N, C-alpha and C positions, 0 to 999 in steps of 0.2 A: 732905510736899508735893513732894519731889524725890527721885529714885532714881538713884544712880550705876549704870553698867552692871555694875559688879562688886559689887552690893549683897548678893548671896547669895540670900536668899529672894525669889522673884518674886511680886509682888502680882497680883491678879486683873485681867482685861482691862478691867473698868469703872473701874479706877484709872489705868492707864497706856496703855490702848488696844491694838489688835491689833499694830501695828507695834512699839510700845515693848516690849510683852510678849515678842515674838519676839526682839528685840535683847538683852533681859536673859537670855532662855533660852539663846540661842546663844552669848552671852558665857560664861555659866556652863558650857556644854558644851565650852568650850575651842576654839570655832571662831574664825577670824581676823576678829573684828569690831572696827572702829576705835573708840577710846575715846569716851565721851560720857556724858550723863545725860538724864533725862526730867523735864520739868515736868509733874507728874501732873494729873489732873482736879481734884484738891483745890487745886492752886496757883491755879487760875482761879475757884474758888468765890466769892471776894469780888466779882469782876467779874460773874459770873452773877447774884449776888444783887442787884446794882445794876440790871442789865438787867431783871430780872423785875418790878421796881417801876415800870417805865415804860409809858406808853401804847403806845409803838412795839412793845414786846414782845407786849403783849396783842393788838394788831391783827395782828401777824404770825402768831400762833397761830390766830387766827380765819380768816385768809385769806392763804395762802402765795402772794404775788405778788412780782414783781421789785421793785416799789416798796417794799413793806413790809419785805422782807429788806434792801434797801439802807438804809432808815431806821435799822434796828437796827445795821447795820454802821457807819453814820455816828456813832452814839453811842460805838462802841468806840474810835474815833480819839482820843477825849478821856480814855479811862480810863488811870489811872496806878497802878503797884503801891503797895500800902501798905508800911509799914516791915517787917512780917513777911515779905511776899513778897520785898522787895528784899534783905533780909539773907540769906534762904535762897538766892536766886539768886546773889548775889555769892560766897557761900561755895562753891556748886557750881562756879562758873566758876574758882575758884582751884585746883580739883582736876583740871582738864583742861588738857593742854598744847596749844600751838598758837596761831596768830594768826588763822586763818581757819576758819570752821565751816559745816556744813550744818545748816539749821533746817527740820525737817519735821513734818508733822502725824502724829498717832497717835490717831485717834478710837476710842472703845470699840466702834463699829460698823464700822470700816474693816478691810479685809484679813481678813475672816472667811470661813467656808465658804459662808455664804448671802448676804452682802453685801460687795461689793468697794469701792464708791465710787471706782472706778479713775479717777485723774486729776482728781478733783473738789476735793480740798483743796490748799492752797498748799504748794509746796516752794521754799525759798530756799537757793541755793548760793553759796559764796564770800563769806560774811558775815564782816566784820571783828569782832573781839572786842567793840568798843564798841557795835556795832549789833545784837548778838544779842538783847537784851531787846526792842527795838523790832520786830525781825523776828518774835519770838515772838508779839507782839501781832497782827501781820499774819496769822500762822497761825491764831490764835484767831479772828480776824475771818472767816476763810474758812469756818469751820464754820457761818456763817449765810448763806452764799451761796445764792442762789435755787436753783441746780442741786442743791445738797446737800439743802436743805429739801424740795424737790419729790421727790427720790429717796427720802428718808426717808418722806414721805407715801405714796408708791407702795408701799413695803415695810411699811406699817403700823407704822412705828417712832414712838415717843412723842416729839413735838417739844418737849414741856415739859421733857424730860430731856436736851435737847441739851447736849453737853459735848465737850471735847477735851483731849488731852494733847499736848505738844510735845517732839519728840526734838531734842536739840542734840548734835551729833557732830563730832569733829575732821574737817575736810574732807580727803578723799583727792584728791590732784592726779592724777586718773586719766589714764593714758596710753592705756589700752584699757579698755573697760567694756561692760556689756550685761546681758542677762537670760538665765536658764536654767530649763528645766522638767525635772522628774524623770520625767515621761512625755512622749511625743511628742504634742503637741496636735493634730497633723494626723491621726494615725491611732490615737491612744489607746494605743500600744504601751508597756507598763510597762517593758520592757527596753531602751528607747531614751531617751536624754536629748537634749534639743533646746536649742541655744544660739544666741542672736543676739548679735553682737559688732560694735563699731565703735571708731573712734579717739576719744579724749577722754572727756568726761563721758557718763554713760549717758542723760542727758536726750534726746539725739538719737535714741536707740533707742526709749525708752518713749513718746516723744511722736510717733513716726512721721514725723520730719522728713527722715530719710534711709532708704535701703534698706540694712540691715545685712547682714553675712555671716550665713549660716545653716549650722550644723554639726549633724549628727545622728550620735550615737554608739551603737553596740550595746554595752551595758555588760556583757553576758554574755561576748561574745567580745573585749571591750575593743578595739573596732575602729571607726574613723571610717567610716561607711557613706555619708555624703552631705556634700558641700561645695558651697555656692553663694556666690560672692563678690559682695557688693552694691556699689552705686555710692555709696561713702562720700565724697561730694564736699566736705562741710563737717564741722566738729566744734566742740563747745563745750569751752572750757577755762577754768579759773579765772584771772581777770585778776590781775596783780600788785597792782592797786589795789582788789581786792575785786570781788565780782560775777562774772559769767561773760561771756565774749565768744565770738562765732562767727568762726571763721577757715577759710580754704580748706585742703583736704587735697591735698598734692601726690601722694601715693601711694595715691589713692582705690581703685584696683583691686587693691591688695596685700592679701593675707590678713591680717586684723587679728591673729589669734592663731596662734602656731606650733602644730604638731600636738601637741607636748608640753604646751603651755598648754591646748589644747582638752581633752585628757584630764585635766589637773589641775582645770579648772573642772567637768568632768563628775563627777569624784570628789567635789568639794565639794558638788555638787547632791545626789548620792546619800547623802552623809554627813548632810545636812539631812533628807532623806527618812527615813533610818533613825532619826534622832533623834526626829522627829515621828510616825513610823509612819503616814504618809499622803503622797499626792502633794503636792509642794511646788514653787513657783516662787521663784526668788531674783533679787536684783540683786547684781552683783559688779563688782569693778574691780581692775586691775593698776596699781601704782605702783612704779617702780624694780624691776620683776621680782617684786614680792611681791603675792600674791593676797589680796584682802579680800572679806569678806561684808558687804554693805550692808543687806540686807533678806531676810527669808524669810517666806512666807505660804502658806496652803493654796491649792491650785488649786481654783477654784470650779466650773469647767465641765469635767468629764470623766465618762466612763462607768465607774462602779465595778462590777467583776465580783463576783458572790456568791462567798463563800468556798468553797462546795461545788463550784464550777466551775473554781477557780483551781489552777494548778500552780506549783511553786517555780521561780525562775530557774535555767535550765540543765537542768531536767527535760524529758522528752518533752512536747511541747505538744499540746493537744487543740483541735479545731475544732468550733464550735457553730453551729447555725442556730436562730434564734428564730422559731418558726412560729406563734405566737399571732396576730400580725397577718395573716400569709399565709393561714391556714386559717379564722380566725374573724372577720376584718374589723374589728377594733378594736385600738387601740394601748395602751390602759390595762391595768394589771396587775389580776389577779384578787385578791379578798380572801383573807385567811388561810384561812378555812374553805372558800371557793370553790376555792382551789388544791388543798386536800386532796381535795375531792370530785371535782374535774376529773381529778386524778391517778388516782383509783380508776376513773373512767369510761373514761379512755384505756386503762388496764391491762386492764379487763374487756372493753370493747367491741372491743378489739384482740386478744382471745383470749390475753391475757397474753404476746403476742409482744414487746411493748415493756416494758422495765424503767424505771420512772419515778422511781427514786431518784437522788440527786445524782451517783452514780457509774455510772448506768445508761445504756442506749442513748437514753432519752428523758426526761431529768430534767424533772419538773414541780415547781418550787420557787419560793417567794417571789413568787407571782403570775404566773410566766412558764411557758411550755412550750417546751422545747428538744429538738433532736436532737443527740446527740453523733455527728458525722458518721462518723468512722472506727470507732467502736464499732458503729454501725449497719451499716456495710459488712461488718465482721467477723462480725456476728451473722447477717445475712440475705443477704449478697452485694451487690455493687455495683448490679446492675440493680434488685433489689427495693428496696434502700435509696434509690436515686434516685427510684423511684416514690413512696415515702413522703414524701420531702422536696420534690420538685419538681413533683408532680402538680397542685399548686394555684397555682404561680407560676413560669413559665418564666424570668423575669428573674433569679430566684435561681440557677437553673442556669447562666445566662449569666455571672453573677458568679463562680460556682464554677470555671468554665472559665478564668477569668483569674487564678486564684491558683496560685502555685508550691506544689504539694501535697507536694513532696519534704521540706519542712521539718516536715511532720506525719506522717512515716512512723513507725509505732509498733512496738515489739518486745514490749511488755507489755500484756496485756488483763486486765480484772478478771473475776471469776466471774459478775458480773451479766449478761454477754452469753450465758451458756450456756443452752441449751434453747430459744432463740428459733425456730430452724427447726422443731424438733419441735412447738412450740406453734402455729406457722403451719400445719403439716400438720394438726394436730387442728382448728384453726379452719376450714381448708378442707373437712375432712370434714363439719363441721356445716353449712357453707355450701352444699355440693354438692347435697343432695337437693332443696331448693326451687329451686335454679338449674336443675338438670336437668329438673325437673317443669315449670318456667316456659318453658324454651327448647324442649323436645322434646315436651311432652305438652299440658298445659292451663294456659295462663297465667291464664285467668279464675278457675279454682278456686284457683290459688296466690294471687291477689289477695285472694280471700275468706279464705283461711287466714291470710294475713299480717295482715289487718285484725283478724281474731279474736284472733290472738296479741297484737297491740298492745292491743286493748281489754281483754283478760283481764289483761294485765300492768298496765295503767293502773288497773284496778279494785282492784288490791291496795293502791293508795295510800289508799283509804278506810279501811283498817285501821291506817294510821299513827297513832301516839299519842305525846304527850310523856312518857307514863309508861314507855314502852319505852326501854331504853338506846339512845342516839342512834346508836351504831356499828351496832347490830343493824338499826335502821330503814334506815340507809344501805346495809347489806349486802343487804337485801331489794330496795331500789331498783336497786342496781348489778347484781344478778343478773337483774332484769327487763329492764334496758337491754340486757344481754348477750344475752338471749333474743330481743329484737326485732332486734338486729343480726344474729344468727345466721340469722334467718328471711328476711333481706333479699336472698337469692339471686334473688328475683323480678326484681331489677334487671337480671340477666344477659339476660333476654328483651329488655328495652329496648335494652341495649348491642348485642346480637346483631342486632336489627332495624335499629338505626342504622348499624351496619357494613355490612349488606347494602344498605341504601339508598344509601350512599356508593359502593359498588361498582357498583350499577346505573347511576348517573349519572357514572361516572368519565369524565374527559376532556370533560365538558360544563360550561359556565360557569353553574352553577346553585347556587353556594354560598349565596347570599342566600335562595333559595327553600327549600333544604334546612334552613337554620337556622330559617326561618319555621315549618316543621313542628313545631318544638319549642316553639312558643308555646302557653301555656295548656294544658299537659299535664294530663291527668286524674290526680287523686290527689296533686297538688302542694299541700301545705298552705300554703306561703308565698304562692303565687299565689292560692289561695282566700282567704287573709287580706286580700290587696289588694282583691279583688272585694267582700268583705264590708265593708271599710272604705269603699270607694267607694259602696256601696249605702246605708250609714248616712249618709255625708256628703251624698249627693244626695237624701235623703228630704226631703219638704216640711217635716216637723216639725223636723228638725234644722236646716234652712236658716233657719227662723223663730226658732230658739233663739239669742239674742243674747249670751249670756255663759256662761262655765264654771259659774258659781254657779247659773244657771237650769237648766243641763243636769243638774247633780248633784242639785238639789232635785227635778226632774222624775223622775229615775231612782229616787231614794230613796223618793219618794211615789207612784211608779207612775202618774204622771199623763199619760204619753204613751199613745198608742193601743196596743191589744193587738198589732197587727201590728208596730209599732215596738219595743215591749218584747220581743217574741219575737225579732226580728232582733238587738236588743242582747244579750239573754241568750245567744242562739246564738253570737254573736261572742265574748262573754266565756268561755263554756264551751269553745269551740274554740281561741280565740287570746288569752285573757286572760293567759296565762303568758308571752307574747312581749314582749320589751323590748330596749332597748339593752344590750349586754353580757349577753345572756340566759343564757349558760352559767355565769354567776357567781351563786351562791345569794344574794349580797348585793344584787343589782340589783332595785330595786322593779319589780313587774310592771305591765302595762297596767291590770289590774283593781285595783291598789293606789291609783292616783291618777287619778280620773276627771276632775279639772281638766286634767291633762296630756293625757289621752286626747281630751278635747274640742278642745284646741288642735291636736293632731295631725290630727284629722279635718277641722278647719277649714282646714288647710294644703292639703288636696287640692283641686285645680282640677277641679270637676265638669263644667265646660263645654268644656274642651279638654284631654283627658288621653290618655295612651297606651292606657289600659285600654279606651277606647271604640273604638280603631282596630285592636285586635289581631285580633278575629274576621275582619274584612274582609281584613287582611293574610294571615292564615293560609289563608283560603279561596282567595284569589287565587293564593297559592303552590302550594297543593294541586292546583288545577285546571291550573296551568301545567305542573307536573311530570307530572300524569296524562296530559296531551296528549302530552308527549315519550315517556312510558312506552307509551302505546297505539300511537304511531307506530313504536316499536321492538319491539313484541310482548311487553312484560312488564307490561302494565297490571294484570292480575289479581294478579301477584306484588307489584307496587308497593302496591296497595290493602291487601293482607294485612299487609305489613311496616309500613306507616304505622299501621294499626290496632293492631298489637302495640306498636309504639314509643310511640304516644300514650296507650295504655292502661296501660303499665307503668312507663315511665321517670320519670314524675312522682313516684313513690313513693320516689325516692332521697332526697328531702327529709324523709322520715318518720324517718330515723335521728336527724337533728338535732331534728326536731319532737318526737319522743317523749322524747328526752333532756331537752329544755327543760321539758316537762311534769312529768317526774319531779323535776327540780331545783326547780321551783316548789312542788311538794308537800313536798319536804324543807325548803324555805324556810318554809312554813307551820308545820311542826313545830318548826323551830329557833326561830322567833319565839315560839311558845307556851312552849318551854323557857326562853327568855330572859325572858319575862314573869314566870315564877316566880323567876328569879334577881334580877330588878329588885325584885320584891315582898319578897325576902329581903335587899335592899340589898347584893347581891353584884355587881351591875352598875348603872351609872347610867342606861342606856337600853337598849332591846331590840336596837338595831342593833350594840351592842358584841359580840353573840354571833358576828358575822362576823369578829371579830378574834381568835377562838379556834380552836385546832386541834380536830379530832374528839376526840383523846385528852383534851384539856383539859375538854371538855364532859362526856365520860363520867366522868372522874375527879371532876368537880364534882357530877355526879348521884349518885355513890357516897359522896362525902365533903364534908360541908358546910364543912369548914375550909379547903378549897382557896381560895387568894387569886387570884380571877379577874382582878382589876385588875393584879396583878403579872405574871400570865401574858400579859396583853395587851401590857404594856410590853415584855416580852421578845420577843413575837412580831412586834412592829412595828419592831424594830431594823433588819432588812434593808430594810424599806419606807422608813424614814427615810434610809437610806444612799443610796437611789436616787430620792429625792423630786424631785430637780432634773432627772431624765431625762425629757424630753418626747418625744423621738423615738428609740425603742428600735432599736438596730442589728439588722439581719437576720442578719448573719454576723460572728463574732468568734472569737478564739482564747483559750486559757486564760491568756495573758499580756496580755490586754487589747486586742490589735490588732484594729481594726475594718476590715472590708471593706465597701465601699459600691458599689451598682450605678452604672454610668456611663450617663447619659442619652445615647442615640444620636441624633445630629442629622445629617441629610443634606439639603443644599441649603436649610437653614433650617427644615425640617420635623422634628418630633419623632417618632421611630420606636419604636413599642412593640409590644405583642402584640395580635393580633386576637382579641377575645372574642365580640363579636356583630356580624355584618356589617351593611352599610348605610352611607349617607353622609348627613351633616346639617350645615348651616351655621346658626349661631345665636350668641347671646351667652352668655358663661360666667358661672357663679355658683360661687364657691369655698366649700365647706363643710368645716369641721374636724370637725363633729359634726352628727347629724341635728337639724333644727329650730333650728339656730343662727340661721338667717335664712330667709326665705321663698324657695323656688325657684318662680319664676313659670312658667306654661305656655310652652313654646317655648325655655326656657333649657337650657343644657348643664351638667350636674352635673360639677364637678371636685372630687375629693377624694382622700384617701390610700387608703382602703379602705372597704368597706361590709359590712353584715350584714343579716339579715332585718328588723330594726327600721327600716331605711331604705326599706322597701317603699312607703309613701305618697309618699316623695320621688321614687321611680322612676315613680310614676303620672304625676307632672307633667313629668319630665325628657324631653327630646327626644333626648338623647345623653348618654353617660357617659364621663368620662376619669378613670382611677385610677392611683395610683402602684403599688399592690400588688394582686395577685389574678390568678388564672388562670380558665380556663373552669369549673373545678369549685368555685370559691369562690362564696359566695352572691350577691355583686354580679353576677358573670358569669351565673349561673343566671337571676336575675330580669331582667337586661337582655335575655337571649334570650327569656324568657317573654313579655316585652312588645314584642319586636321593636325594641329601641332600639339604635342603633349604639354600640358600646362598645370602647374601647382601654385596655389596662392595661400595667403594666410600665414606666411613665414616672417614674423616680425623680426626686424634687425638683420635679415639675411644678407642685405647689401653690404653690411659691414663685415660679414664673415667670409663670403665668397669673393675671391679676387680674380681679375682677368687672367685667363689661361688655366684656371683650375679645371680639371677633368671631372665632369659631373655625370651622374646617372639620374635622369628625371623620369619618374614613374607617375604619369598623369592619371593612371587608373587607380592607384592606391593612395596618391597624394604624398608620395615620399621623394625627397631629394637626398642623394648620397654624394658626398665629395670623395671621389676615388683617389 
């Protein structure tokens, strides 16, 4: 029932709680922990048994309310220890010295990596020896506090198993105390410790009652790099009569710790981190010049770097940019299999210019896609490297300009960067013939050739079979994707025409009109998808369909008209592969879930949408520019370049579109293979195939004894490591330091990047994901980033505000296609703007104003 701190073997956390277990472990490790003991969960079992037999307990489990929790707590006031409990407690108290004690909670669910319960349980300081047992009852009572029970319900923890242990520890009469983190919580730097310190007991610091001193230490250089002296106007101290008292501090502006003590606390923090082999935060105290460790627990909120990207302390540091969100428009990680396939696509479609291994120029690992910035510079040169990294998001380049890059100067480079320029040259030679033909000869014939190449490549997917080794099927798909990319030189005609048009109208204020010429470009499959969705949604038969169930039954039984069924089947054939996170093989396709497709189509406002206004906007802009061109004598040249631009540039989306179609066909085969694995009881369900690497699948096809469940467990380890990461940082280094873009504000306006010109005033609607809630016609879409699956949302939107994304990202492309004002590069804007805020979005100047 009771464990002394020096008990030797440490029991499990379900016996002594997270805090108690840490105190036993750190005592055993020889760290300076004040003496004490733990009343384990077992000590309180007799009381739990009594409570479970009451009506109050049953009512609380049924309905967690303040009243029901209070009724259970009222029962605890009358609980008394039995003889076994009392004898054990008295024996334990005899083994600890001192007259004053700290009595603290230690829940089995507290201070863990997933649940902190910060500040929810009771802590009692300055407790006299005779009052320790009563104080322990108060701690026990606190585990049934409404806040605690509600928090447990939110985290799906079993309320029936509610339990607690209590730490009883010799009270340290702290002269100085505080908290410390083994990584800097402000910027996530692994090589910086972070300390808050104040006079007296640490409760002033942890409860936020005063502003403590802040010290940041570079542990590699053993140097204090930041000091901020807080206004420590009061302090808690242990009263001579027991309990604690608050008194004024005379020297409130004095540095709480000497520089020597700062380094001593920093060393203690890092000792704890080395002992646990994970980031740790501690509570510490000084009494009579001696440093004590009061508590150690895992840091629950930090960004863990994958091992493949990390360097050791003191080694040359590497700088990374995570471009998954920037280029693809979503923040979630790819599946295990999706990562493998995406890495192959990046490597092949990029002409093997990029090395996608962990130590390469463009690591694609554990669901993410990165660029190793200085490896990329070395491999391709700074200008080309910047084009790769910042072509999709200028805000990332702005962030790069604010970093002291001298700390990342490298003297050693791996062999993985070799050959990049040669591969780029070879890629250029493949790209050149169609580009030259499109720009200087016949762009129309090149369009025809390009589409024939795409259709031929896609026809190969009909030969995919689950009987073929999966890596061979993937190789065929990747080769075909590379062929389509190599033939995309056609786009150079559109780029050339766009450049010529800008030169024609140089020094004229026609930016909005020029942008309007890019609306509804021919050959853009994403724009075509939007039109087909709008056509289905606005058909009389679909309008009359009142439920998803009715829609599915009508489709499956072919009961709609021939015209509607043809429209539907054309849409599925053309765009059934498109979905949210569509580059991930694990993502269900539009054709996989007709219920979801129905609801997405119903979201489209068919009476007032941007798609209905585009044609008129485009025609008006064309005629306005033609008038200027005729007046200045270049009307014929203007018409020709507009025709080339509008005929060719829309095909830029075919690279992504074709890639998604190939991935969808690989998904079909993967699921057929998975079906055989499930039938053979090697997997529990078909979707587990996406938790396997390509090599795992091929090995399993060759060898029936491969344990796929064990492989999945191993593959998901890095995903579990990062499961708490909700907002992946765009830029960070190999020692964990995160760089974040700074939101530029001028005169109360938020200044971002102009993506699509025009100005609009309307109400905001903030969406974290598509279809999270309905975007009504006339509302302004505010979100982190977007991708093609957001197209129906854009049909309704009157303007768009994004945190991430540039003109070449899909959100920007669709905004321009529909002529919607769009501003991007506004870091953190989704936390500032609220639903219903009236905004003015000026896509021409890149300014958003909250009215």
